[in-house]
C-alpha positions as CSV (number, residue, x, y, z in Angstrom):
1,M,-75.3,52.0,-106.4
2,S,-76.2,48.6,-107.8
3,L,-78.1,46.3,-105.4
4,K,-78.7,44.0,-108.3
5,V,-75.0,43.3,-108.7
6,I,-74.2,42.5,-105.1
7,H,-77.5,40.5,-104.9
8,A,-76.5,38.5,-107.9
9,I,-72.9,37.9,-106.6
10,C,-74.1,36.7,-103.3
11,C,-76.8,34.5,-104.8
12,V,-74.2,32.8,-107.0
13,C,-71.8,32.5,-104.0
14,L,-74.5,31.0,-101.7
15,A,-76.0,28.7,-104.4
16,G,-72.6,27.6,-105.5
17,W,-71.8,26.3,-102.0
18,G,-75.3,24.8,-101.5
19,L,-76.6,27.5,-99.2
20,P,-80.0,28.7,-100.6
21,S,-80.5,32.4,-100.6
22,S,-84.3,32.0,-100.2
23,H,-84.8,35.4,-101.9
24,A,-87.7,34.0,-104.0
25,S,-90.0,33.3,-101.1
26,T,-88.7,35.2,-98.1
27,P,-89.7,38.8,-97.5
28,A,-86.7,41.2,-97.4
29,K,-87.2,41.9,-93.7
30,A,-87.7,38.3,-92.6
31,K,-85.5,37.1,-89.7
32,P,-82.5,35.3,-91.2
33,T,-81.9,31.7,-90.4
34,V,-78.4,30.7,-89.4
35,V,-77.4,27.2,-90.7
36,R,-74.9,25.8,-88.2
37,A,-74.5,23.0,-85.7
38,A,-75.8,23.7,-82.2
39,L,-73.4,26.1,-80.5
40,P,-72.3,26.0,-76.9
41,A,-73.4,28.9,-74.7
42,D,-70.3,31.0,-74.9
43,K,-69.0,32.9,-77.9
44,E,-66.7,30.4,-79.7
45,G,-67.7,30.0,-83.3
46,L,-70.3,32.7,-83.3
47,A,-68.3,35.1,-85.4
48,E,-68.5,32.7,-88.3
49,A,-72.2,32.1,-87.8
50,R,-72.8,35.8,-87.9
51,L,-70.8,36.1,-91.1
52,I,-72.9,33.4,-92.8
53,Q,-76.0,35.2,-91.6
54,I,-74.7,38.3,-93.4
55,Y,-74.2,36.3,-96.6
56,R,-77.8,35.1,-96.3
57,L,-79.2,38.6,-95.9
58,I,-77.3,39.7,-99.0
59,G,-78.7,36.6,-100.8
60,R,-82.2,37.9,-100.0
61,S,-81.1,41.4,-101.3
62,D,-81.6,42.8,-97.8
63,T,-78.4,44.7,-98.0
64,R,-79.5,47.3,-95.4
65,S,-79.8,44.6,-92.7
66,A,-76.6,43.0,-94.0
67,L,-74.8,46.2,-93.6
68,D,-76.1,46.7,-90.1
69,E,-75.1,43.2,-89.1
70,A,-71.6,43.6,-90.7
71,Q,-71.1,46.8,-88.9
72,R,-71.8,45.1,-85.6
73,L,-69.6,42.1,-86.4
74,V,-66.5,44.2,-87.3
75,K,-67.1,46.2,-84.1
76,D,-67.1,43.0,-82.0
77,Y,-64.2,41.5,-84.0
78,P,-62.2,44.3,-85.5
79,N,-59.4,41.9,-86.5
80,F,-61.7,39.6,-88.5
81,A,-60.3,40.6,-91.9
82,L,-62.9,38.6,-93.9
83,A,-65.8,40.3,-92.1
84,Q,-64.1,43.6,-92.8
85,L,-63.9,42.8,-96.5
86,V,-67.6,41.9,-96.6
87,Y,-68.4,45.1,-94.7
88,G,-66.3,47.1,-97.2
89,D,-68.2,45.6,-100.1
90,L,-71.5,46.5,-98.6
91,L,-70.4,50.0,-98.0
92,S,-69.0,50.3,-101.5
93,S,-72.3,49.0,-103.0
94,R,-74.0,52.1,-101.7
95,T,-72.0,54.4,-104.0
96,R,-70.8,52.3,-106.9
97,P,-71.4,48.9,-108.6
98,V,-69.8,45.9,-106.8
99,T,-68.7,43.4,-109.5
100,S,-66.9,40.8,-107.4
101,F,-66.4,39.6,-103.8
102,G,-63.7,41.8,-102.4
103,D,-64.2,44.5,-105.1
104,V,-61.1,46.5,-104.4
105,P,-60.7,49.6,-106.7
106,A,-58.5,48.9,-109.7
107,N,-55.7,51.3,-108.6
108,Q,-55.3,49.2,-105.3
109,L,-55.8,45.7,-106.7
110,K,-52.2,44.9,-107.5
111,A,-51.0,45.9,-104.1
112,H,-53.6,43.8,-102.3
113,A,-54.0,40.9,-104.8
114,A,-52.4,38.3,-102.5
115,A,-54.3,39.3,-99.4
116,L,-57.5,39.4,-101.4
117,A,-56.9,35.9,-102.8
118,S,-56.3,34.6,-99.3
119,L,-59.5,36.1,-98.0
120,R,-61.5,34.7,-100.9
121,A,-60.0,31.2,-100.2
122,E,-61.0,31.5,-96.5
123,S,-64.5,32.5,-97.4
124,A,-64.8,29.6,-99.9
125,A,-63.5,27.1,-97.3
126,R,-66.0,28.3,-94.6
127,L,-68.9,28.0,-97.0
128,K,-67.8,24.7,-98.4
129,A,-67.6,23.2,-94.9
130,L,-71.0,24.5,-94.0
131,K,-72.5,22.9,-97.2
132,E,-70.8,19.6,-96.7
133,R,-72.0,18.9,-93.2
134,P,-71.3,15.4,-91.7
135,P,-74.4,13.2,-91.7
136,E,-76.4,13.4,-88.4
137,G,-75.1,10.9,-85.8
138,H,-72.1,9.9,-87.9
139,I,-68.5,10.0,-86.7
140,P,-65.0,9.8,-88.4
141,A,-64.2,6.2,-89.2
142,E,-60.9,6.5,-87.2
143,F,-62.9,6.6,-83.9
144,V,-63.5,2.8,-83.6
145,R,-64.0,2.8,-79.8
146,L,-63.3,5.3,-77.1
147,S,-63.2,4.6,-73.4
148,R,-65.7,6.4,-71.3
149,A,-62.7,7.8,-69.5
150,V,-61.9,9.7,-72.7
151,K,-64.3,12.7,-72.5
152,H,-63.6,14.4,-75.9
153,A,-62.1,13.7,-79.3
154,I,-60.9,16.0,-82.1
155,A,-60.9,15.3,-85.8
156,V,-59.3,17.7,-88.4
157,D,-60.4,17.6,-92.1
158,A,-57.6,19.5,-93.9
159,A,-59.4,19.6,-97.3
160,R,-62.4,21.4,-95.7
161,S,-60.2,23.6,-93.4
162,R,-62.3,22.3,-90.5
163,L,-61.8,21.0,-87.0
164,Y,-64.6,18.9,-85.4
165,L,-64.9,18.6,-81.6
166,F,-66.8,15.6,-80.1
167,E,-68.1,14.8,-76.6
168,N,-68.0,11.2,-75.6
169,R,-71.4,10.7,-74.0
170,A,-73.2,7.6,-72.8
171,S,-75.1,7.5,-76.1
172,G,-71.8,7.7,-78.1
173,L,-69.6,10.4,-79.7
174,T,-71.6,13.6,-80.3
175,L,-70.4,16.5,-82.4
176,I,-70.6,19.6,-80.2
177,A,-68.8,22.2,-82.2
178,D,-66.7,22.7,-85.4
179,Y,-64.4,25.5,-86.4
180,Y,-62.5,26.9,-89.4
181,I,-58.8,26.1,-89.2
182,S,-55.6,26.7,-91.2
183,V,-52.9,24.1,-91.9
184,G,-49.5,24.1,-93.5
185,K,-48.5,26.4,-96.3
186,L,-47.6,23.4,-98.5
187,G,-50.6,21.3,-97.4
188,V,-50.5,18.0,-95.5
189,E,-48.6,14.8,-95.1
190,K,-45.6,16.0,-93.2
191,N,-42.4,14.1,-93.8
192,S,-39.5,16.2,-92.6
193,E,-38.4,19.1,-90.5
194,G,-39.3,22.4,-92.0
195,D,-41.4,21.1,-94.9
196,Q,-44.3,23.4,-94.0
197,R,-46.8,20.5,-94.0
198,T,-49.2,19.3,-91.4
199,P,-48.9,15.7,-90.4
200,L,-51.6,13.1,-91.1
201,G,-52.4,10.4,-88.6
202,V,-53.7,9.6,-85.1
203,Y,-52.2,11.8,-82.4
204,F,-52.8,12.8,-78.8
205,I,-52.6,16.2,-77.0
206,T,-49.5,15.9,-74.8
207,S,-49.6,19.2,-72.9
208,Q,-50.9,22.8,-72.7
209,L,-48.4,25.6,-73.1
210,D,-48.7,28.7,-71.0
211,P,-49.3,31.7,-73.2
212,K,-46.9,33.7,-71.0
213,T,-44.1,31.5,-72.3
214,L,-45.1,32.1,-76.0
215,T,-44.9,35.0,-78.3
216,D,-48.0,36.8,-79.5
217,F,-47.8,34.9,-82.7
218,Y,-49.4,31.8,-81.0
219,G,-52.3,33.7,-79.6
220,I,-54.0,32.7,-76.4
221,G,-52.1,29.4,-76.1
222,A,-51.1,26.1,-77.6
223,L,-51.8,22.4,-77.3
224,P,-48.9,20.3,-78.6
225,I,-49.6,16.8,-80.1
226,N,-47.3,13.8,-80.2
227,Y,-45.9,14.2,-83.7
228,P,-43.9,12.2,-84.7
229,N,-45.9,9.3,-83.4
230,V,-44.7,5.7,-83.4
231,L,-45.8,5.1,-87.0
232,D,-44.2,8.4,-88.1
233,V,-40.9,7.3,-86.5
234,R,-41.0,3.9,-88.2
235,R,-41.4,5.6,-91.5
236,G,-38.5,7.9,-90.9
237,K,-40.4,11.1,-90.6
238,T,-38.7,14.0,-88.8
239,G,-39.6,17.3,-87.2
240,G,-41.7,18.3,-84.3
241,G,-43.4,21.2,-82.6
242,I,-46.8,20.5,-84.1
243,W,-49.4,22.3,-82.1
244,L,-53.0,23.4,-82.1
245,H,-52.6,27.2,-81.5
246,G,-54.2,30.6,-81.9
247,T,-53.5,33.7,-83.8
248,P,-51.8,37.0,-83.1
249,P,-53.9,39.8,-81.4
250,D,-54.2,41.7,-84.7
251,Q,-55.4,38.6,-86.7
252,F,-58.7,36.8,-86.2
253,S,-57.9,34.0,-88.6
254,R,-55.4,33.0,-91.2
255,P,-55.8,31.7,-94.8
256,P,-56.5,27.9,-95.3
257,L,-52.8,27.2,-96.1
258,A,-50.8,29.5,-93.8
259,S,-48.9,27.7,-91.0
260,D,-45.5,26.0,-90.8
261,G,-47.3,22.7,-90.1
262,C,-49.5,23.5,-87.0
263,V,-53.3,23.6,-86.9
264,V,-54.3,27.2,-86.3
265,L,-57.7,28.3,-84.9
266,A,-59.2,31.7,-84.0
267,N,-58.5,32.5,-80.4
268,P,-62.1,32.3,-79.2
269,D,-62.4,28.8,-80.7
270,L,-59.1,27.6,-79.3
271,Q,-60.0,29.0,-75.9
272,Y,-63.1,26.8,-75.8
273,I,-61.1,23.7,-76.8
274,I,-58.4,24.5,-74.1
275,Q,-61.1,24.8,-71.5
276,T,-62.8,21.6,-72.6
277,V,-60.4,18.8,-73.5
278,A,-58.1,16.8,-71.2
279,I,-54.4,16.6,-71.7
280,R,-52.8,13.2,-72.7
281,S,-56.1,11.4,-73.2
282,T,-57.7,13.4,-76.0
283,P,-57.1,11.9,-79.4
284,V,-56.6,14.2,-82.4
285,V,-57.1,12.6,-85.8
286,I,-55.8,14.7,-88.7
287,A,-56.9,13.5,-92.2
288,N,-56.8,15.0,-95.6
289,Q,-60.5,14.2,-95.8
290,L,-62.5,12.6,-93.1
291,S,-64.7,9.6,-93.9
292,W,-67.9,9.6,-91.9
293,V,-69.6,6.4,-90.8
294,S,-72.4,5.5,-88.4
295,Q,-71.4,4.6,-84.9
296,D,-72.9,1.1,-85.4
297,H,-70.7,0.6,-88.5
298,A,-67.6,1.7,-86.6
299,S,-68.2,-0.8,-83.8
300,T,-69.0,-3.6,-86.3
301,Q,-65.8,-3.1,-88.2
302,S,-63.8,-3.5,-85.0
303,G,-65.0,-7.1,-84.4
304,P,-62.1,-9.1,-86.0
305,F,-59.5,-6.9,-84.4
306,E,-61.2,-7.1,-80.9
307,A,-61.1,-10.9,-81.3
308,R,-57.4,-10.8,-82.0
309,L,-56.8,-8.4,-79.1
310,N,-58.7,-10.7,-76.7
311,A,-56.6,-13.7,-77.9
312,W,-53.5,-11.7,-77.0
313,R,-54.9,-11.0,-73.6
314,K,-55.7,-14.7,-73.0
315,A,-52.3,-15.7,-74.1
316,K,-50.7,-13.3,-71.7
317,S,-53.0,-14.4,-68.9
318,S,-52.2,-18.1,-69.4
319,G,-48.5,-17.4,-69.2
320,N,-47.8,-19.2,-72.5
321,L,-44.7,-17.1,-73.6
322,A,-44.3,-18.8,-76.9
323,E,-47.9,-18.2,-77.9
324,L,-47.7,-14.6,-76.5
325,T,-44.6,-13.8,-78.5
326,S,-46.3,-15.0,-81.7
327,F,-48.5,-11.9,-81.6
328,Y,-45.5,-9.6,-82.1
329,A,-44.2,-8.7,-85.6
330,N,-40.6,-9.7,-86.6
331,D,-39.9,-6.0,-87.0
332,F,-41.4,-5.1,-83.7
333,S,-39.7,-2.1,-82.0
334,N,-40.2,-0.4,-78.7
335,G,-37.8,2.3,-79.8
336,S,-35.0,0.9,-77.8
337,K,-35.9,-2.8,-77.9
338,T,-36.3,-5.3,-80.8
339,R,-38.6,-8.3,-80.7
340,G,-35.9,-10.4,-79.1
341,D,-35.3,-7.8,-76.4
342,W,-39.0,-7.5,-75.8
343,Q,-39.4,-11.2,-75.3
344,A,-37.4,-10.8,-72.0
345,V,-39.8,-8.0,-71.0
346,L,-42.8,-10.2,-71.7
347,A,-41.2,-13.0,-69.6
348,R,-40.9,-10.8,-66.6
349,E,-44.5,-9.5,-67.0
350,V,-45.8,-13.0,-67.3
351,A,-43.9,-14.1,-64.2
352,Q,-45.4,-11.2,-62.3
353,T,-48.9,-12.0,-63.4
354,R,-48.6,-15.6,-62.1
355,G,-51.4,-16.9,-64.3
356,R,-54.0,-14.4,-63.1
357,E,-56.6,-13.3,-65.6
358,L,-55.8,-9.9,-67.1
359,Q,-58.4,-7.3,-67.8
360,L,-58.1,-4.4,-70.3
361,K,-59.7,-1.5,-68.7
362,D,-60.5,1.9,-70.3
363,L,-59.9,0.4,-73.7
364,S,-59.7,2.8,-76.7
365,M,-59.1,1.9,-80.3
366,L,-58.3,4.3,-83.1
367,R,-57.7,3.1,-86.7
368,W,-55.5,4.8,-89.3
369,Q,-55.6,3.5,-92.9
370,D,-53.2,4.7,-95.6
371,K,-50.6,2.4,-97.2
372,E,-50.9,0.4,-94.0
373,D,-53.8,-0.5,-91.8
374,T,-53.0,0.4,-88.2
375,M,-54.8,0.2,-84.9
376,V,-53.7,2.4,-82.0
377,V,-54.9,0.8,-78.8
378,T,-54.7,2.3,-75.3
379,F,-55.8,0.5,-72.1
380,G,-55.0,-0.2,-68.5
381,E,-53.6,-3.8,-68.0
382,V,-55.0,-5.0,-64.6
383,A,-54.5,-8.4,-63.2
384,A,-57.3,-10.1,-61.3
385,G,-57.3,-9.1,-57.6
386,Q,-55.7,-5.8,-58.3
387,R,-57.3,-2.4,-58.5
388,T,-54.7,-0.7,-60.7
389,G,-52.3,-1.7,-63.4
390,T,-50.0,-0.4,-66.1
391,S,-51.3,2.1,-68.7
392,K,-50.2,0.8,-72.1
393,R,-50.4,1.8,-75.8
394,Q,-50.0,-0.6,-78.6
395,Y,-49.7,-0.2,-82.4
396,W,-51.0,-3.1,-84.4
397,S,-50.6,-3.6,-88.1
398,R,-52.8,-5.8,-90.3
399,R,-50.6,-7.9,-92.6
400,A,-51.8,-10.6,-94.9
401,G,-55.1,-10.4,-93.1
402,Q,-53.7,-10.9,-89.7
403,W,-53.2,-8.2,-86.9
404,T,-49.8,-8.2,-85.4
405,I,-48.1,-5.9,-82.8
406,I,-45.5,-3.5,-84.1
407,Y,-45.1,-1.4,-81.0
408,E,-45.9,-1.7,-77.3
409,G,-45.0,0.6,-74.4
410,T,-46.4,2.7,-71.6
411,R,-48.9,5.3,-72.7
412,L,-47.1,8.3,-74.3
């Protein structure tokens, strides 16, 4: 066997992704360190952490411990194909030189080339995401402001094959877990039905599907999101049925590009999300590559928009219909109503308010920037003297430096 070969392979692999092997200064039997964000108490995400631990042990040339850990991992997760591949390499290294990751014998290579390439891509994606960790205390730029009523938020970074789960605490959004995911076979930026792409934008979880109503293909369940959203519809995008869902019983995870457009997680990871997030209020941002900013930066950037939103609130409170209507874009659409139709709706709402001051309660703002700059705003519109009001969602677009409303309706 050739321990030098497998040692060199894993040192290159680890160093290439920025995970130091520490073989120069750490004794072979030293307890390995797992580099990962703090994990919740249950088992979601632990399979990946254990796999990375095995990589580190190999990097230290402690292949005996790595083999023991790999054997335990595949026993606990027998359908974790990537772990099985690493375990196979470690077993092979005991009897013959291992020259590459997933060193399949030459007589079998052709038959398994596609599967091997997929597993190598999965391994690279997991390591890349662990190297390129978000800065401590930073959040995706899309999360401008979240109401305290919104308990969690999800952000997907397609380029890193990663989903990040946040808890909305009194101190601000806090990253509590992150997971490897798969997206569409043809990548992202969905435009039409059946294009095998994952949509990009700001979405919300709309429901939870009972696994009893699904085939095994979707694993332990599914969380649909509201694709196509208002912006998607305005842009003529088609299709639907975009879910966060699991994997079949015989498959722990899938290659980075593997779905028909959905976001796919390992079943233990999805189970934790299902148990954690709330339906309808949980935002899901899907980006090709997330931009991370400090929470102070996010709130500072929202200042000009909040001033504009407050001006809209004051105009509606005052009952000045002409001023109020000026906030709505000429191409405003409620789906069934144009700007002219909506003016009649506003007139009825102003009459009902009777000049009472309006408050925007449980205000959330999410920003999406691509060829347009869009703010997705959700709030409860409550008149003075009332305890409850109407839950609303607005889409604002920034045009020529001015924010204007392109959609308004009850919360979807």
